[in-house]
TILUMMAR-381886 format. One line per field, with one value per residue (C-alpha): residue in three letters; x, y, z; chain. Coordinates in nm, 4 decimals, always signed. Last residue first. Layout:
BEGIN
aa <- ALA;...
px <- X;...
py <- Y;...
pz <- Z;...
ch <- A;...
% end
This chain:
BEGIN
aa <- VAL;ALA;ILE;GLU;PRO;ALA;ILE;ASN;HIS;ASN;ARG;HIS;PHE;LEU;ASN;HIS;PRO;ASP;TYR;ARG;HIS;LYS;VAL;ALA;VAL;LEU;ARG;ARG;TYR;LYS;ASP;GLU;GLY;PHE;VAL;ALA;ARG;PRO;ASP;LEU;VAL;ARG;HIS;GLY;SER;ALA;GLU;SER;GLY;GLN;PHE;ASN;VAL;TYR;GLU;GLY;GLY;THR;ALA;PHE;PRO;GLN;LEU;ASP;ALA;SER;LEU;GLY;ARG;VAL;PHE;ALA;VAL;ARG;ALA;ASP;ASP;ASP;ALA;GLU;ASP;THR;TRP;PHE;GLY;TYR;VAL;ASN;ILE;TRP;PHE;ARG;ALA;ASP;ARG;ARG;PRO;PHE;PRO;THR;ALA;ALA;GLU;PRO;VAL;ARG;GLY;TYR;ALA;GLY;GLY;MET;HIS;HIS;VAL;ASP;PHE;ALA;THR;GLY;VAL;TRP;ARG;GLN;GLU;ALA;GLY;ARG;ARG;VAL;LEU;VAL;ASP;VAL;VAL;GLU;GLU;ASP;LEU;ARG;ASP;PHE;SER;THR;ASN;ARG;TRP;TYR;ALA;ARG;VAL;GLY;HIS;PRO;PHE;LEU;PRO;ASP;VAL;ALA;SER;GLN;TRP;ASP;VAL;TRP;PRO;MET;ARG;VAL;VAL;GLU;GLN;GLU;ASP;PRO;PRO;VAL;VAL;GLU;ARG;LEU;ARG;ASP;VAL;LEU;VAL;GLU;GLY;ALA;ALA;HIS;ASP;PRO;SER;SER;TRP;ALA;PHE;GLY;VAL;ILE;LEU;VAL;PRO;GLU;ASP;GLY;LEU;GLU;LEU;MET;PRO;PRO;PRO;THR;MET;THR;THR;VAL;ILE;ALA;THR;MET;GLU;ASP;PRO;LEU;ASP;ARG;THR;TRP;ALA;GLU;PHE;ALA;ALA;TRP;VAL;GLU;PRO;TRP;ARG;ASP;GLN;GLY;TYR;VAL;LEU;ASN;GLY;VAL;TYR;VAL;GLU;PRO;GLY;LEU;ARG;HIS;ALA;ARG;PHE;THR;LEU;ALA;THR;ALA;VAL;GLY;PHE;ASN;GLY;GLY;GLY;GLY;HIS;LEU;ALA;TRP;PHE;LEU;GLU;ASP;HIS;GLN;THR;ALA;ASP;ALA;THR;VAL;THR;ARG;GLY;ASP;ALA;THR;VAL;LEU;GLU;VAL;GLN;LEU;LEU;ASN;ASP;ALA;ALA;LEU;GLY;TYR;ALA;ARG;THR;LEU;TRP;GLY;VAL;GLY;GLY;GLY;LEU;THR;LEU;GLY;ALA;VAL;GLY;THR;GLY;SER;VAL;VAL;GLY;LEU;PRO;VAL;ALA;LEU;GLY;HIS;PRO;ALA;THR;ALA;ALA;ASP;VAL;HIS;ALA;LEU;THR;ALA;GLY;GLY;GLU;VAL;ARG;VAL;THR;MET;GLY;ALA;PRO;ASP;VAL;SER;VAL;ALA;CYS;LEU;ASP;ARG;LEU;ASP;LEU;VAL;LEU;GLY;GLY;ASP;VAL;THR;GLY;THR;GLY;ALA;VAL;ASN;HIS;ARG;GLY;GLY;ARG;VAL;ALA;LEU;GLU;LEU;GLY;HIS;GLU;ARG;ALA;PHE;ALA;ILE;THR;PRO;ALA;VAL;ASP;ALA;VAL;GLY;HIS;ALA;ARG;VAL;VAL;VAL;ALA;PRO;ARG;HIS;ARG;VAL;MET;ALA;ASN;TRP;VAL;ALA;ARG;VAL;ASP;GLU;TYR;GLY;PRO;ASP;ASP;VAL;ALA;THR;VAL;VAL;GLY;GLN;VAL;ARG;SER;ARG;LEU;SER;ASP;LEU;HIS;ALA;SER;ASP;VAL;THR;THR;GLN;VAL;MET
px <- -2.8299;-2.5234;-2.4753;-2.4433;-2.2151;-1.9339;-1.6280;-1.2951;-0.9502;-0.8937;-0.9898;-1.3411;-1.3669;-1.6471;-1.8664;-2.1945;-2.3126;-1.9935;-2.0371;-2.3302;-2.3388;-1.9638;-2.0249;-2.3387;-2.0825;-1.8350;-2.0454;-2.1453;-1.7996;-1.7163;-2.0170;-1.9202;-1.5334;-1.2918;-1.0948;-1.3136;-1.6161;-1.4213;-1.3431;-0.9951;-0.9882;-0.7818;-0.4950;-0.5796;-0.2995;-0.4518;-0.5404;-0.1991;-0.0566;-0.2026;+0.0131;-0.1708;-0.4788;-0.3859;-0.5748;-0.8236;-0.8479;-0.6169;-0.4401;-0.2627;-0.4056;-0.3605;+0.0165;+0.0941;-0.1217;+0.0520;+0.3949;+0.2440;+0.1214;+0.4313;+0.6617;+0.4180;+0.4586;+0.8283;+0.8136;+0.5838;+0.7235;+1.1004;+1.0987;+0.9894;+1.3059;+1.3231;+1.2496;+1.0450;+0.8548;+0.6571;+0.5094;+0.3881;+0.3159;+0.1485;+0.1798;+0.0090;-0.3305;-0.5906;-0.6534;-0.7456;-0.9055;-0.8756;-1.2024;-1.1240;-1.2734;-1.4865;-1.1565;-1.0747;-0.7360;-0.5029;-0.3531;-0.1711;-0.0489;+0.1552;+0.0286;+0.2085;+0.5253;+0.5711;+0.7005;+0.8621;+0.8838;+1.1331;+1.1174;+1.3651;+1.7348;+1.7544;+1.7864;+1.4423;+1.3674;+1.5263;+1.2761;+0.9903;+1.1413;+1.2072;+0.8537;+0.6691;+0.8569;+0.8105;+0.4201;+0.3969;+0.6780;+0.4851;+0.4887;+0.1579;-0.0729;-0.1479;-0.2238;-0.2113;-0.0437;+0.0248;+0.2467;+0.3456;+0.6096;+0.8146;+1.0684;+0.9905;+1.0903;+1.3234;+1.2467;+1.5424;+1.7298;+1.4956;+1.5713;+1.7467;+1.4831;+1.3100;+1.6597;+1.8235;+1.5351;+1.5182;+1.8969;+2.1255;+2.2159;+2.3568;+2.3421;+2.4723;+2.4743;+2.6594;+2.6437;+2.3634;+2.4232;+2.1063;+1.9982;+2.2376;+2.1436;+1.8002;+1.8447;+2.1029;+1.8388;+1.6328;+1.8959;+1.9950;+1.6808;+1.6958;+2.0271;+1.8713;+1.6551;+1.5191;+1.2582;+1.1682;+1.3702;+1.3634;+1.4196;+1.5378;+1.5645;+1.7301;+1.7090;+1.9406;+1.9394;+2.2606;+2.4310;+2.6581;+2.5843;+2.7037;+2.3540;+2.4456;+2.4771;+2.0881;+2.0294;+1.8526;+1.5713;+1.3891;+1.2837;+1.1886;+1.0460;+1.0620;+0.8856;+1.0435;+0.8823;+0.5440;+0.7464;+0.8316;+0.6851;+0.5779;+0.8240;+1.1303;+0.9678;+0.8589;+1.1941;+1.3770;+1.1592;+1.2298;+1.5916;+1.6149;+1.4600;+1.6636;+2.0148;+2.1484;+1.9862;+2.2202;+2.1609;+2.1574;+2.0557;+1.9798;+1.9809;+1.7858;+1.8470;+1.7112;+1.8618;+1.7360;+1.5027;+1.1490;+0.8562;+0.5085;+0.2933;-0.0860;-0.1654;-0.3544;-0.4438;-0.4725;-0.6142;-0.7651;-0.9380;-1.2832;-1.4663;-1.2912;-0.9501;-0.8596;-1.1058;-0.8181;-0.9012;-1.0815;-1.3797;-1.3756;-1.3681;-1.6685;-1.8673;-1.7489;-1.8429;-1.7839;-1.6802;-1.4093;-1.2786;-1.3759;-1.3648;-1.5351;-1.4693;-1.7431;-1.6675;-1.9886;-1.7319;-1.6044;-1.3008;-1.1516;-0.9812;-0.8685;-0.8626;-0.6952;-0.5215;-0.2877;-0.4649;-0.4515;-0.0527;-0.0876;-0.0126;+0.1922;+0.4456;+0.3867;+0.3207;+0.6407;+0.8636;+0.5770;+0.2081;-0.0048;-0.3949;-0.5277;-0.6036;-0.2921;-0.0428;-0.2630;-0.2366;+0.1415;+0.2831;+0.5559;+0.9187;+1.0266;+1.0016;+0.9138;+0.5626;+0.4030;+0.3958;+0.4616;+0.7820;+0.9078;+1.2593;+1.1527;+1.4167;+1.2976;+0.9398;+0.9836;+1.2324;+1.0314;+0.6986;+0.8729;+1.0372;+0.7125;+0.5757;+0.3246;+0.1058;-0.2261;-0.0645;+0.0495;-0.0459;+0.1648;+0.0327;+0.2531;+0.0851;+0.3985;+0.6006;+0.2880;+0.4556;+0.3454;+0.4300;+0.3934;+0.3492;+0.0946;+0.2906;+0.2518;-0.1248;-0.1693;-0.5448;-0.5447;-0.8112;-0.9152;-0.7984;-0.6337;-0.6035;-0.3305;-0.2996;-0.4537;-0.0882;-0.1450;+0.1741;+0.0783;+0.4204;+0.2737;+0.3006;-0.0214;-0.2208;-0.6037;-0.7646;-1.0708;-1.2536;-1.3875;-1.7539;-1.7033;-1.8862;-1.7650;-1.4166;-1.4457;-1.5847;-1.3274;-1.0825;-1.2560;-1.2609;-0.9022;-0.7502;-0.8014;-0.5961;-0.3157;-0.1085;-0.2574;-0.0646;-0.3471;-0.3074;-0.4963;-0.6144;-0.4373;-0.2171;-0.1893;+0.1194;+0.1296;+0.3997;+0.6227;+0.5407;+0.6215;+0.3826;+0.4521;+0.1755;+0.4009;+0.7116;+0.5458;+0.3565;+0.6762;+0.5682;+0.1986;+0.0532;-0.1351;-0.2396;-0.0849;-0.2477;+0.0045;-0.1698;-0.3500;-0.6857;-1.0362;-0.8638;-0.6757;-0.9854;-1.1827;-0.8530;-0.8787;-1.2158;-1.1714;-0.8773;-1.1125;-0.9958;-0.8593;-1.0050;-0.7720;-0.8616;-0.6357
py <- +1.8745;+1.6444;+1.4506;+1.0664;+0.7867;+1.0468;+1.0911;+1.0635;+1.1879;+0.8468;+0.6548;+0.6699;+0.2910;+0.1623;+0.4352;+0.2984;+0.2790;+0.1407;+0.0090;+0.1761;+0.4609;+0.5472;+0.4861;+0.7389;+0.9749;+0.9551;+1.0633;+1.3474;+1.4745;+1.4228;+1.6746;+1.9256;+1.9300;+1.6934;+1.8533;+2.1524;+1.9195;+1.6627;+1.9714;+1.8494;+1.8812;+2.1734;+2.1353;+2.0676;+1.8149;+1.5288;+1.6644;+1.5186;+1.6215;+1.6372;+1.5209;+1.1902;+1.3883;+1.5699;+1.8964;+2.0621;+2.4078;+2.6802;+2.8314;+3.1612;+3.3584;+3.0259;+3.0492;+3.2709;+3.0652;+2.7209;+2.9171;+3.0177;+2.6719;+2.4883;+2.7398;+2.6985;+2.3259;+2.3715;+2.6442;+2.4562;+2.1051;+2.2037;+2.0846;+1.7617;+1.6980;+1.4533;+1.6654;+1.6282;+1.9080;+1.9417;+2.1756;+2.0012;+2.2055;+2.1195;+2.2680;+2.2878;+2.2043;+2.0696;+1.7573;+1.9248;+1.7029;+1.3088;+1.1615;+0.9755;+1.0119;+1.3416;+1.5516;+1.3570;+1.1958;+1.4283;+1.6195;+1.3140;+1.1730;+1.4995;+1.7807;+1.8061;+1.9902;+1.9058;+2.1936;+2.0552;+2.2231;+2.1999;+2.1673;+2.0076;+2.1184;+2.4678;+2.7972;+2.7983;+3.1612;+3.1423;+2.9214;+3.1460;+3.4659;+3.2528;+3.0951;+3.3845;+3.6115;+3.3342;+3.3383;+3.7058;+3.7449;+3.4645;+3.1008;+3.0218;+2.7442;+2.6400;+2.3275;+2.2700;+2.1199;+2.0751;+1.8500;+1.7745;+1.5491;+1.3880;+1.1487;+0.7777;+0.5652;+0.7657;+1.0106;+1.1852;+0.8535;+0.7302;+1.0181;+0.8125;+0.5150;+0.5631;+0.6540;+0.3529;+0.1144;+0.2931;+0.1706;+0.4654;+0.6998;+1.0395;+1.4211;+1.5298;+1.8969;+2.2096;+2.5730;+2.4910;+2.6786;+2.8816;+2.9335;+2.6546;+2.4213;+2.4561;+2.3522;+2.1028;+1.8944;+1.8788;+1.7793;+1.4995;+1.3903;+1.3228;+1.1729;+0.9052;+0.7827;+0.4668;+0.7287;+0.7863;+1.1171;+1.1656;+1.5390;+1.7008;+2.0849;+2.1623;+2.5003;+2.5614;+2.7065;+2.7098;+2.4549;+2.2791;+2.0402;+1.7419;+1.5700;+1.3447;+1.6840;+1.7559;+2.0429;+2.3683;+2.3081;+2.4025;+2.1067;+2.1281;+1.8154;+1.7471;+1.4823;+1.4226;+1.1502;+1.3579;+1.5804;+1.9405;+2.2458;+2.4911;+2.3261;+2.5107;+2.8619;+2.8135;+2.6640;+2.9522;+3.2184;+2.9714;+2.9640;+3.3305;+3.4160;+3.1416;+3.2362;+3.4307;+3.1497;+2.8858;+2.6329;+2.2723;+2.0727;+1.6814;+1.3794;+1.1496;+0.9442;+0.5738;+0.2495;-0.1109;+0.0774;+0.1429;-0.0306;+0.0159;-0.1968;-0.1837;-0.2501;-0.5084;-0.4358;-0.6793;-0.6805;-0.3243;-0.2992;-0.1021;+0.1925;+0.4959;+0.4441;+0.6908;+0.8404;+0.8778;+0.6266;+0.3980;+0.5836;+0.4728;+0.1209;+0.1398;+0.2774;+0.0243;-0.2801;-0.5041;-0.3925;-0.1481;-0.3184;-0.4078;-0.7686;-0.8039;-0.9663;-0.9468;-0.8848;-0.6348;-0.3527;-0.4647;-0.6694;-0.5251;-0.6877;-0.3961;-0.4136;-0.2439;+0.0667;+0.2551;+0.5948;+0.5105;+0.5184;+0.8576;+0.9122;+0.7744;+0.9935;+1.3051;+1.1108;+0.8810;+1.0552;+1.0276;+1.1393;+0.8436;+0.9238;+0.8826;+0.4707;+0.4491;+0.5782;+0.3767;+0.0848;+0.1071;+0.1425;+0.4072;+0.2676;+0.3420;+0.7343;+0.8849;+0.7650;+0.5139;+0.4715;+0.0945;-0.0242;-0.2921;-0.4066;-0.7378;-0.7496;-0.4155;-0.5374;-0.7440;-0.5224;-0.2142;-0.3609;-0.4373;-0.1218;+0.0694;-0.1163;-0.4025;-0.4431;-0.4531;-0.7375;-0.6428;-0.7833;-0.6193;-0.6455;-0.6221;-0.8973;-1.0797;-0.9724;-1.0773;-0.9672;-1.0924;-0.9035;-1.0434;-0.8004;-0.9055;-0.9083;-0.5521;-0.5771;-0.4439;-0.4363;-0.1827;-0.2087;+0.0675;+0.2505;+0.5462;+0.4759;+0.3945;+0.3767;+0.7333;+0.8816;+1.2149;+1.1349;+0.7871;+0.5599;+0.2709;+0.0861;-0.1063;+0.0239;+0.0039;+0.1629;+0.0407;+0.2031;-0.0864;-0.1466;-0.5030;-0.6699;-0.4261;-0.4693;-0.8370;-0.8333;-0.6635;-0.8688;-1.1812;-1.0462;-0.9592;-1.2727;-1.4687;-1.2500;-1.3591;-1.3579;-1.0254;-0.8463;-0.7681;-0.4824;-0.4307;-0.1619;+0.0976;+0.3611;+0.6797;+0.8512;+1.0479;+1.3159;+1.0069;+0.9810;+0.6722;+0.4269;+0.2616;+0.0292;-0.2822;-0.1818;-0.0289;-0.3816;-0.6112;-0.7921;-0.7743;-0.5349;-0.3333;-0.6238;-0.8039;-1.0568;-1.2377;-1.3834;-1.6944;-1.5309;-1.6504;-1.8367;-1.5154;-1.3164;-1.5369;-1.5056;-1.1659;-1.1451;-1.3638;-1.1385;-0.8503;-0.5621;-0.2117;+0.1175;+0.3935;+0.6857;+0.9882
pz <- +1.0460;+1.1074;+0.8402;+0.9397;+0.8993;+1.0760;+0.8674;+1.0771;+1.0501;+1.2359;+1.5334;+1.4262;+1.2972;+1.5072;+1.3575;+1.4412;+1.0583;+0.9305;+0.5891;+0.4861;+0.6697;+0.6062;+0.2229;+0.2407;+0.4459;+0.1860;-0.0911;+0.1117;+0.1739;-0.1938;-0.2642;+0.0241;-0.0443;+0.0702;+0.3339;+0.4107;+0.4618;+0.6339;+0.9063;+1.0575;+1.4306;+1.5603;+1.8051;+2.1709;+2.2383;+2.0995;+1.7357;+1.6058;+1.2789;+0.9254;+0.6267;+0.6101;+0.5654;+0.2607;+0.2793;+0.0793;-0.0674;-0.2710;+0.0097;-0.0821;+0.2323;+0.4590;+0.4014;+0.6975;+0.9172;+0.7921;+0.8739;+1.2049;+1.3011;+1.2064;+1.4162;+1.7051;+1.7085;+1.7304;+1.9910;+2.2077;+2.1729;+2.2525;+2.6057;+2.5183;+2.3517;+2.0474;+1.7282;+1.3981;+1.2756;+0.9549;+0.6908;+0.3994;+0.0999;-0.1893;-0.5485;-0.8640;-0.7285;-1.0260;-0.8403;-0.5662;-0.2929;-0.2747;-0.2886;-0.6118;-0.9329;-0.8803;-0.9381;-1.2677;-1.2780;-1.4903;-1.2369;-1.0548;-1.3709;-1.4286;-1.1845;-0.8412;-0.7437;-0.3522;-0.1301;+0.1592;+0.5010;+0.8085;+1.1701;+1.4147;+1.3539;+1.4835;+1.2775;+1.1295;+1.1005;+0.7589;+0.6050;+0.7602;+0.5582;+0.2340;+0.2230;+0.2968;+0.0723;-0.1778;-0.1427;-0.1935;-0.4830;-0.6848;-0.6174;-0.6775;-0.6844;-0.3427;-0.1539;+0.2006;+0.5016;+0.8793;+1.0865;+1.4178;+1.5500;+1.8270;+1.7536;+1.8737;+1.5444;+1.3511;+1.0863;+0.9365;+0.9360;+0.6662;+0.4327;+0.1791;+0.1956;-0.1432;-0.2938;-0.1940;-0.2811;-0.6451;-0.6894;-0.7791;-1.0437;-0.8985;-0.8299;-0.5078;-0.5207;-0.3330;-0.4115;-0.6669;-1.0337;-1.0527;-1.4275;-1.5608;-1.2775;-1.3820;-1.7549;-1.6405;-1.4563;-1.7586;-1.9857;-1.6988;-1.7181;-2.1207;-2.0617;-1.7769;-2.0677;-1.8228;-1.7234;-1.3638;-1.2879;-0.9128;-0.7791;-0.4808;-0.4558;-0.1286;+0.0393;+0.3460;+0.6900;+0.8544;+1.0560;+0.7833;+0.5408;+0.6500;+0.6176;+0.9412;+1.1362;+1.0878;+0.8136;+0.9179;+0.6755;+0.3620;+0.1047;-0.2498;-0.3952;-0.7723;-0.9753;-1.3384;-1.5590;-1.6118;-1.8202;-1.6902;-1.8742;-1.6112;-1.3339;-1.4312;-1.4095;-1.0494;-0.9912;-1.1228;-0.9226;-0.6125;-0.6845;-0.7363;-0.3935;-0.2002;-0.3428;-0.0333;+0.2033;+0.0897;-0.1665;-0.2175;-0.5286;-0.4349;-0.6883;-0.8757;-1.1860;-1.1066;-1.1199;-1.1915;-1.2853;-1.2984;-1.5018;-1.3347;-1.0886;-1.0396;-0.7197;-0.5018;-0.1416;+0.1529;+0.5251;+0.4700;+0.8281;+0.7837;+0.6257;+0.8140;+0.7384;+0.4799;+0.2442;-0.0103;-0.2696;-0.0214;-0.0769;-0.4635;-0.3303;-0.1137;-0.3976;-0.6245;-0.3878;-0.6797;-1.0367;-0.9952;-0.6973;-0.3270;-0.1945;+0.1360;+0.4725;+0.7022;+1.0952;+1.1494;+1.1537;+0.7966;+0.6962;+0.3693;+0.0760;-0.1639;-0.5606;-0.8411;-0.6569;-0.8873;-0.8205;-0.4489;-0.4432;-0.6006;-0.9627;-1.2265;-1.3192;-1.1281;-0.8021;-0.8427;-0.5662;-0.3110;-0.2395;-0.0921;-0.0813;+0.2486;+0.2016;+0.0458;+0.3177;+0.5786;+0.3742;+0.2596;+0.6410;+0.6468;+0.7188;+0.3769;+0.3873;+0.0540;-0.0160;-0.2510;-0.6529;-0.7040;-0.8645;-1.1025;-1.2309;-1.1101;-0.8350;-0.7287;-0.6495;-0.3452;-0.1739;-0.2823;-0.1360;+0.2170;+0.2390;+0.1719;+0.4736;+0.5177;+0.7727;+0.5439;+0.3262;-0.0141;-0.3954;-0.6691;-1.0428;-1.3460;-1.5134;-1.6079;-1.2827;-1.0440;-0.7081;-0.4005;-0.0792;+0.2924;+0.5670;+0.7883;+1.0898;+1.1640;+1.1504;+1.5315;+1.6370;+1.9388;+2.1872;+2.4250;+2.7261;+2.5663;+2.1745;+1.9468;+1.5481;+1.5163;+1.6093;+1.4087;+1.2590;+1.1093;+1.1393;+1.3189;+0.9757;+1.0279;+1.3300;+1.3742;+1.6727;+1.8670;+2.1236;+2.3914;+2.4237;+2.5263;+2.2419;+1.9973;+2.0811;+2.0877;+1.7483;+1.5774;+1.7319;+1.6412;+1.2593;+1.2339;+1.3745;+1.0381;+0.8590;+1.0307;+1.3508;+1.4931;+1.7073;+1.9652;+2.2127;+2.5292;+2.7729;+2.5365;+2.7007;+2.4945;+2.4771;+2.1298;+2.1451;+2.0590;+1.7172;+1.5792;+1.7994;+2.1327;+2.2856;+2.1793;+2.3456;+2.6822;+2.7020;+2.6744;+2.9857;+3.0800;+3.2965;+3.0541;+2.8310;+2.5315;+2.3281;+2.0980;+1.7787;+1.7129;+1.7901;+1.9691;+2.2864;+2.3614;+2.3465;+2.5872;+2.8144;+2.8159;+2.9059;+3.2108;+3.3011;+3.2801;+3.0315;+3.1797;+3.1215;+3.2504;+3.0338;+3.0481
ch <- A;A;A;A;A;A;A;A;A;A;A;A;A;A;A;A;A;A;A;A;A;A;A;A;A;A;A;A;A;A;A;A;A;A;A;A;A;A;A;A;A;A;A;A;A;A;A;A;A;A;A;A;A;A;A;A;A;A;A;A;A;A;A;A;A;A;A;A;A;A;A;A;A;A;A;A;A;A;A;A;A;A;A;A;A;A;A;A;A;A;A;A;A;A;A;A;A;A;A;A;A;A;A;A;A;A;A;A;A;A;A;A;A;A;A;A;A;A;A;A;A;A;A;A;A;A;A;A;A;A;A;A;A;A;A;A;A;A;A;A;A;A;A;A;A;A;A;A;A;A;A;A;A;A;A;A;A;A;A;A;A;A;A;A;A;A;A;A;A;A;A;A;A;A;A;A;A;A;A;A;A;A;A;A;A;A;A;A;A;A;A;A;A;A;A;A;A;A;A;A;A;A;A;A;A;A;A;A;A;A;A;A;A;A;A;A;A;A;A;A;A;A;A;A;A;A;A;A;A;A;A;A;A;A;A;A;A;A;A;A;A;A;A;A;A;A;A;A;A;A;A;A;A;A;A;A;A;A;A;A;A;A;A;A;A;A;A;A;A;A;A;A;A;A;A;A;A;A;A;A;A;A;A;A;A;A;A;A;A;A;A;A;A;A;A;A;A;A;A;A;A;A;A;A;A;A;A;A;A;A;A;A;A;A;A;A;A;A;A;A;A;A;A;A;A;A;A;A;A;A;A;A;A;A;A;A;A;A;A;A;A;A;A;A;A;A;A;A;A;A;A;A;A;A;A;A;A;A;A;A;A;A;A;A;A;A;A;A;A;A;A;A;A;A;A;A;A;A;A;A;A;A;A;A;A;A;A;A;A;A;A;A;A;A;A;A;A;A;A;A;A;A;A;A;A;A;A;A;A;A;A;A;A;A;A;A;A;A;A;A;A;A;A;A;A;A;A;A;A;A;A;A;A;A;A;A;A;A;A;A;A;A;A;A;A;A;A;A;A;A;A;A;A;A;A;A;A;A;A;A;A;A;A;A;A;A;A;A
% end
């Protein structure tokens, strides 16, 4: 573990440059401010700067450069890989930059770089609007969006990144630039899935969409004896779904809070974004008639309630490791893997989600954003969340094992936000494999222009020069 410390005189200099709170290793509250969501990531930064406002960002970046400190940028602290912290370096914490401004007439939303999904939903819901984001309300909007942003509105309106109109960014040399379709357009392209490689996003402006006041949503629950027929029915059901229907299938041993027993279950979750709830019910009935659920909860509820419904499963301080891939088949071979592996999960602490893609997401041209595989029919996220360190090896092994079993059926590309920590000897992502060669080279060119010395490398990194 790196044990870098910062001289007290230099700390005094940093404190004089920023209005936010500067916390060093020996200061009160250090243990609280250094912690991130994934408790498997135990880095001890030399100093954490909790920015008071945008004016604190450039001086903090400059201080890291001047003193040769590795820099990590933290928004919602929810990144599974723990990239928002660093051993012996400097953490720029944006959590207090969380203001959200809504323009109801223009249907746009400006979000500061430290805001979470909950901040955005609370601001947009009173206007009957929503921004397509993720599925856990404690997630940081900036990190989610820069990696892509998959959630309950993906089929209806695309990724979070697909709804970006503008990004305000502080670059490695301290400049503030505004990237959109007309200025810094290559940078703007890179910010649609290229991650946090290019600077500190201090504000993002999104296109919003009409939603609510209530949405038609639900969960259909099935025991193990039903799984093969449910997967077959789901495969057929998803072939002609309209954009307004997004479905995510989860296999897990449910935690006690769900009151679903202690045997593994398969849950078909869905969100219907149209105000015509009756039409959504007709679609859900098509599935329920083929495979009636053992249990179900199908309701009309406020969007903010649905968007935060799974929050209790992902509390701050859990241990976590994830893997993911895209695939196009739900035939007998793939289903055999999903059923067999799902039945092995006889503990609370790992699960996997199969996201039905397509719709608005699939109509975005492949080259229009760095995000890979717009033609993917499904995307699987295999994840663990647990609390006991003694379970680490077994839980990580399960995630790796299922991921390996699915590789013969994978169609390429990975979603960086669904990729776990590399800190414990796990593989490092190959950006060529993630984005494809053409997109990778384009991302490298943008990186070379805006961060030629790779200051922003605490991420799924794109180096500024292609190795020969």
